[in-house]
C-alpha positions in Angstrom: 9.5 -43.2 50.0 8.2 -42.5 46.6 8.8 -39.2 44.8 6.1 -37.9 42.6 7.3 -36.4 39.5 5.3 -33.4 38.3 4.4 -33.1 34.7 5.6 -30.0 33.0 3.5 -30.6 29.9 0.8 -28.2 31.0 3.2 -25.2 31.5 4.8 -26.0 28.1 1.5 -26.1 26.3 0.4 -22.7 27.8 3.7 -21.2 26.9 3.5 -22.5 23.4 -0.1 -21.2 22.9 1.0 -17.8 24.2 3.8 -17.6 21.7 1.6 -18.7 18.9 -1.0 -16.0 19.9 1.7 -13.3 20.0 3.0 -14.3 16.5 -0.6 -14.3 15.2 -1.1 -10.7 16.5 2.2 -9.6 14.9 1.3 -11.3 11.6 -2.1 -9.5 11.5 -0.3 -6.2 12.1 2.2 -6.9 9.4 -0.6 -7.7 6.9 -2.4 -4.5 7.8 0.8 -2.4 7.3 1.5 -4.1 4.0 -2.1 -3.4 2.8 -1.8 0.3 3.8 1.6 0.6 2.0 0.2 -1.0 -1.2 -2.7 1.5 -1.2 -0.3 4.4 -0.6 1.9 3.2 -3.4 -1.0 3.2 -5.8 -2.0 6.7 -4.7 1.6 8.0 -5.2 1.7 6.3 -8.6 -1.5 8.1 -9.7 -0.2 11.4 -8.3 3.1 11.0 -10.2 1.3 10.2 -13.5 -0.9 13.3 -13.0 2.2 15.4 -12.4 3.9 14.1 -15.5 0.8 14.7 -17.7 0.4 18.2 -16.3 4.0 19.0 -17.0 3.5 17.7 -20.5 0.4 19.9 -21.1 2.3 22.9 -19.8 5.2 22.3 -22.1 3.0 21.9 -25.1 1.1 25.0 -24.2 4.3 27.0 -23.8 5.5 25.8 -27.1 2.6 27.4 -28.8 -0.1 24.8 -29.1 -3.6 26.1 -28.7 -6.2 24.8 -26.3 -8.1 23.1 -29.0 -5.0 21.2 -30.1 -4.3 20.1 -26.6 -7.9 19.1 -26.1 -7.7 16.9 -29.2 -4.4 15.4 -28.0 -5.8 14.4 -24.6 -9.4 13.8 -25.8 -9.3 10.0 -25.2 -7.6 10.3 -21.8 -8.8 11.3 -18.4 -7.6 14.9 -18.6 -9.9 17.7 -19.4 -8.5 21.0 -20.6 -10.8 24.0 -20.0 
């Protein structure tokens, strides 16, 4: 009486491919989240810079500088004082 031994390589291959596919999906999700976080970080940095510049302008104006002096100080920058 001969006993046939079944090969388990097929099941192992399917399981391995399934795990690789799951890891690929999670890796894609992580890359997307990191990209969104980087863009949010740049936006927050620009917002912080704008807040600092605005506070600087307000302090200079409160100290007695005129609008024309402030315009000259920030003439080369990206801030317009009207």
